[in-house]
C-alpha positions in Angstrom: 101.6 89.8 126.3 98.6 87.5 125.7 98.4 86.5 122.0 94.9 86.1 120.3 96.3 84.0 117.4 99.4 82.9 115.6 99.4 83.3 111.9 102.0 82.9 109.1 101.0 86.1 107.4 99.4 89.4 108.5 98.5 92.0 106.0 97.8 95.4 107.1 95.4 97.2 104.7 92.5 95.8 102.5 93.1 98.0 99.5 94.2 97.2 95.9 97.8 96.4 97.0 96.6 93.8 99.5 94.1 92.4 97.0 97.0 91.9 94.5 99.3 90.2 96.9 96.5 87.8 98.1 95.3 87.1 94.6 98.9 86.0 93.6 99.1 83.9 96.8 95.6 82.4 96.1 96.8 81.3 92.6 100.3 80.0 93.5 100.4 79.1 97.2 96.7 78.9 98.2 97.5 76.9 101.4 99.0 80.1 102.9 95.5 81.8 102.9 94.3 79.6 105.6 97.1 81.1 107.8 96.6 84.7 106.8 94.7 87.6 108.3 94.0 90.9 107.0 93.7 94.0 109.2 91.5 96.9 108.2 88.5 98.4 110.0 86.9 99.1 106.5 85.7 96.5 104.2 87.8 95.4 101.0 88.5 98.4 98.8 86.2 100.6 100.7 88.5 103.7 100.5 89.1 103.0 96.9 85.4 103.0 96.2 84.9 106.1 98.1 87.6 107.9 96.1 86.1 106.8 92.8 82.7 107.9 93.8 84.0 111.3 95.2 85.7 112.3 92.0 83.1 110.4 89.8 86.0 108.6 87.8 84.6 106.9 84.9 87.6 104.6 84.1 91.0 103.6 85.5 94.2 105.0 84.6 95.7 101.6 83.6 95.5 99.3 80.7 93.3 96.2 80.5 96.2 94.0 81.5 97.0 95.8 84.8 94.8 94.3 87.6 95.2 92.4 90.8 95.1 88.9 89.1 98.5 87.4 88.3 97.2 86.4 84.6 97.4 89.7 82.7 94.5 88.5 80.5 92.1 87.7 83.4 90.1 91.0 83.3 89.8 90.7 79.6 88.4 87.1 80.0 86.1 88.3 82.8 84.6 91.0 80.6 84.2 88.7 77.6 82.4 86.0 79.5 79.9 88.5 80.8 79.3 90.4 77.5 81.0 93.5 78.8 84.0 93.9 76.4 82.7 97.3 75.3 83.6 98.6 78.8 87.3 98.9 77.8 88.1 102.4 76.4 90.9 104.1 74.5 94.0 102.7 72.9 95.3 100.9 75.9 91.9 99.5 77.0 91.3 101.3 80.1 88.5 99.4 82.1 85.4 101.1 83.1 85.3 101.8 86.9 82.3 99.6 87.5 83.8 96.7 85.5 87.0 96.9 87.4 85.1 97.0 90.7 83.1 94.0 89.8 86.1 92.0 88.7 87.8 92.9 92.1 84.6 91.8 93.9 84.7 88.6 91.9 88.3 87.9 93.1 87.4 88.6 96.8 84.5 86.3 96.6 86.4 83.5 94.6 89.2 83.4 97.0 87.2 83.9 100.2 89.1 87.0 101.2 86.1 88.4 103.1 86.7 85.8 105.7 90.2 86.8 106.3 89.7 90.5 107.2 89.8 91.3 110.9 87.9 94.6 111.3 90.4 96.2 113.5 92.9 98.9 113.2 96.5 97.8 113.9 97.6 100.2 116.7 101.2 99.0 117.2 103.7 96.7 115.5 106.4 95.1 117.5 109.1 93.4 115.3 110.5 90.5 117.3 114.1 89.4 117.7 114.7 86.4 115.5 111.8 87.1 113.2 108.1 87.5 113.3 106.1 90.4 114.9 103.3 91.2 117.2 100.4 93.3 116.0 98.5 95.1 118.5 94.8 96.0 118.1 92.0 97.1 120.4 90.8 93.4 120.5 94.2 91.8 121.4 97.5 90.9 120.0 98.4 88.6 117.0 101.7 87.1 116.4 102.8 86.7 112.8 105.6 85.1 111.1 105.5 87.7 108.3 103.9 91.2 108.1 103.1 93.1 105.0 102.2 96.7 105.3 100.0 97.3 102.2 98.7 100.7 103.5 99.0 104.0 101.7 101.0 106.3 104.0 101.0 109.6 102.3 100.3 113.2 103.2 99.0 115.9 101.1 101.6 118.2 99.5 100.7 121.7 100.9 102.1 124.6 98.9 103.3 127.6 100.9 100.4 129.8 99.8 97.9 127.2 101.0 99.4 127.0 104.4 99.6 130.8 104.7 95.9 131.2 103.7 94.8 128.6 106.1 96.9 130.3 109.0 95.5 133.6 108.1 91.8 132.6 107.8 91.3 129.6 110.0 88.1 127.8 109.8 87.0 129.7 106.6 85.0 127.4 104.2 85.8 126.8 100.6 89.7 126.3 100.8 90.6 122.8 100.6 93.2 120.4 99.4 91.9 117.7 97.0 92.5 115.0 99.7 89.7 116.7 101.7 87.4 116.8 98.7 84.3 114.7 99.5 81.3 113.5 97.5 78.8 116.2 96.9 81.2 119.1 97.1 80.6 119.9 93.4 77.9 122.4 94.3 77.8 124.5 91.1 79.5 127.5 92.6 82.5 129.3 90.9 85.8 127.6 91.7 89.5 127.8 91.2 91.3 124.5 91.0 95.1 124.4 91.2 97.1 121.5 89.7 97.9 119.8 86.4 97.2 116.1 87.2 94.3 113.8 86.7 92.7 114.5 90.1 92.6 118.3 89.2 91.0 117.4 85.9 88.4 115.4 87.5 87.5 118.1 89.9 87.3 120.7 87.2 85.0 118.4 85.2 82.8 117.8 88.2 82.4 121.4 89.2 81.7 122.6 85.7 79.1 120.0 85.1 77.3 121.1 88.3 77.0 124.6 86.7 79.8 126.5 88.1 82.5 128.4 86.2 86.0 126.9 86.8 89.3 128.8 86.6 92.0 126.0 86.2 95.5 127.1 87.2 98.5 125.0 86.2 102.2 125.8 86.3 102.8 124.6 82.8 100.9 123.4 79.7 98.5 120.6 80.1 100.5 117.4 79.6 98.9 114.4 78.0 100.0 110.8 79.2 97.9 107.8 79.4 99.6 106.0 82.3 101.2 107.5 85.6 104.4 105.9 84.4 105.3 105.5 80.6 105.3 101.8 79.4 109.2 101.5 79.2 109.3 101.6 83.0 107.8 98.2 83.0 110.7 96.8 81.0 113.9 98.4 79.7 113.8 101.5 82.0 113.0 99.3 85.1 116.1 97.2 84.3 118.2 100.5 84.0 116.7 101.5 87.4 117.7 98.2 89.1 121.2 98.5 87.6 121.8 101.6 89.5 123.6 100.6 92.8 123.1 104.0 94.5 119.7 104.6 96.3 119.7 108.2 95.7 120.2 107.7 92.0 117.3 105.3 92.0 115.0 107.7 93.8 115.9 110.5 91.5 115.1 108.3 88.5 111.7 107.3 89.9 110.9 110.9 90.5 111.9 111.9 87.1 109.8 109.1 85.6 106.8 110.3 87.4 107.3 113.9 86.7 104.6 116.4 87.3 100.9 116.1 86.8 99.6 114.6 83.5 96.3 113.7 82.1 95.3 110.8 79.8 94.2 111.5 76.2 90.5 110.2 76.9 90.2 112.6 79.9 91.5 115.6 78.1 89.2 115.0 75.2 86.1 115.1 77.6 87.4 118.4 79.0 87.9 120.1 75.5 84.2 121.1 75.3 84.2 122.8 78.6 87.4 124.7 77.7 85.8 125.6 74.2 82.7 127.0 75.5 84.1 129.1 78.4 82.7 127.0 81.4 86.5 126.3 82.2 89.1 128.9 81.8 92.8 127.5 81.9 95.5 129.7 83.1 99.3 129.2 83.4 101.5 130.4 86.3 102.2 130.1 90.0 99.9 131.1 92.7 101.3 134.0 94.7 98.9 134.5 97.4 95.3 133.8 98.4 93.1 136.4 100.2 89.6 136.3 101.7 87.1 138.9 100.9 83.7 138.9 102.6 82.3 136.0 100.7 84.9 134.8 98.2 88.6 133.8 97.7 90.9 136.1 95.7 93.8 134.2 94.1 96.8 136.1 92.7 98.6 134.2 89.8 102.1 135.1 88.6 103.0 134.3 85.0 106.0 135.7 83.0 106.3 138.8 85.1 102.6 139.7 85.2 100.1 139.3 87.9 96.5 138.2 87.3 93.8 138.0 89.9 90.7 135.8 89.8 87.9 135.2 92.4 85.8 132.3 93.4 83.7 130.8 96.1 86.0 127.6 96.2 89.7 127.2 95.9 90.9 123.5 95.6 94.4 122.6 95.7 95.0 119.4 93.8 98.8 119.2 94.3 99.2 115.5 95.1 100.6 113.8 98.0 104.0 112.5 99.2 105.2 109.5 101.3 107.7 109.6 104.0 108.8 106.8 106.5 107.5 108.9 109.4 104.0 109.0 107.6 103.6 105.3 108.5 103.1 105.1 112.4 103.4 101.5 112.5 107.1 101.7 111.5 107.8 103.6 114.7 109.3 100.7 116.5 111.2 99.4 113.4 112.7 102.8 113.1 113.7 102.8 116.7 114.9 99.2 117.0 116.5 98.6 113.5 117.5 102.0 112.1 118.1 101.9 108.3 119.4 104.0 105.6 117.0 106.5 104.2 117.1 108.7 101.1 114.8 111.7 101.4 112.5 110.0 103.7 112.4 106.7 101.8 113.8 103.6 103.3 116.3 101.3 101.6 114.7 97.9 101.9 116.1 94.5 101.4 115.7 92.6 98.2 112.4 91.0 99.5 111.1 94.4 100.5 111.7 93.9 104.1 112.6 96.4 106.6 116.3 95.3 107.1 116.6 92.9 110.0 112.9 92.2 110.5 110.0 90.2 108.9 108.1 93.4 108.1 107.7 93.9 104.4 106.5 97.0 102.5 104.4 97.6 99.5 103.3 100.7 97.8 104.9 104.3 98.0 107.5 103.6 100.8 109.1 100.8 98.5 110.0 103.1 95.8 113.7 102.5 96.0 113.1 98.8 95.5 110.2 98.8 93.0 110.6 101.9 90.9 108.2 104.7 89.9 105.2 102.5 89.6 105.2 101.5 93.3 101.9 103.4 94.1 100.0 101.6 91.1 98.4 98.3 90.6 101.5 97.5 88.4 103.7 98.3 91.4 101.6 96.0 93.4 102.1 93.3 90.8 105.8 93.7 90.9 105.9 93.6 94.6 103.7 90.4 94.9 106.1 88.6 92.4 109.1 89.6 94.6 107.5 88.5 97.8 106.3 85.2 96.6 109.7 84.3 95.2 111.4 85.5 98.4 108.9 83.1 100.4 110.0 80.2 98.2 107.1 80.0 95.8 109.1 78.8 92.8 106.3 78.7 90.2 105.2 82.3 91.0 105.3 84.5 87.7 108.2 86.9 86.9 106.7 89.2 84.4 108.8 92.3 85.4 112.5 93.0 85.6 114.1 92.4 89.1 117.2 93.8 90.6 120.5 91.9 90.1 122.1 92.6 93.4 121.9 94.6 96.6 122.3 98.2 96.7 125.7 99.7 97.6 126.3 101.9 100.6 
């Protein structure tokens, strides 16, 4: 196998998780950057920017101290120096989307991360006996001492009613999962939006703003919560999580901590006028079935023993996404060569977030058993970056979040 280059670190993905890791490296082990490559066919944060544009997200769901730089106050300083401190909102200082994007762009430029990106998709990953790995792209093969998968291997959660309707009416327009929602879909037509989380709320607001009436269906009452994961999960609750020696117990704790859908207070406040003047109708219950008429979708909703029917041109299912080891195709050879214990599809990783027996480390949703319920977020990326740097011998790397005290039991 002809090798294009030898590197110390290969990072797969150029999203927020990768940016956080490389920002920590730039601040605490800058020499490593010269021996690092980042594989992604898209530019830095391209997918992140597309998602924010698609849903017209005005501000992040995180506080002013949660961002890719290891110094919690770096974003506040960045804003103050540019006269943009008013772009923090609410009680936790949620940054405006544009401010956060500019800050990330500043980090990418300051650290020279653009030059590290190889505009290729990694097609195969071979863990090597004795350490290291080969990464295969269309352009050739790279050999890396360490690999970090900083991708986002999740699949949409598809309720039974959505799968049934797709099978019954193949190719019919207007029935989509929120993961298929693209910029410009908010066309002013009537819509039914299913889901009680922030993505559902953003689609509801956009569709109503475009002039259409929206029927918003949720299983329970709208739940207000500023962060994806409550603040104690960055301290005392995270210590309790790490104290659990059983992987199944940890995963259950993480799932309970995330709970169902919730919406920050600021976003709910922006929706109240739409609910008050009738542009949005909120209904509670579970979708029973979806049928197609000549030009519209008919949705049957069950609630407390009664059935209610509503119709619309669009039905959008905003029921989230789920991670599974099989969702990450680059782990195929790891699974075959070094089988590991899994809990409901989640791998039990080493303390340094490595797939046991390899030099392949994971960040993001597949590292939930090692990182806790914040694993998908910027906070989770910060926790992972701390763990990785210390595992790689960077003694002055920060330790702002609790770590596990020992290995998981069998």
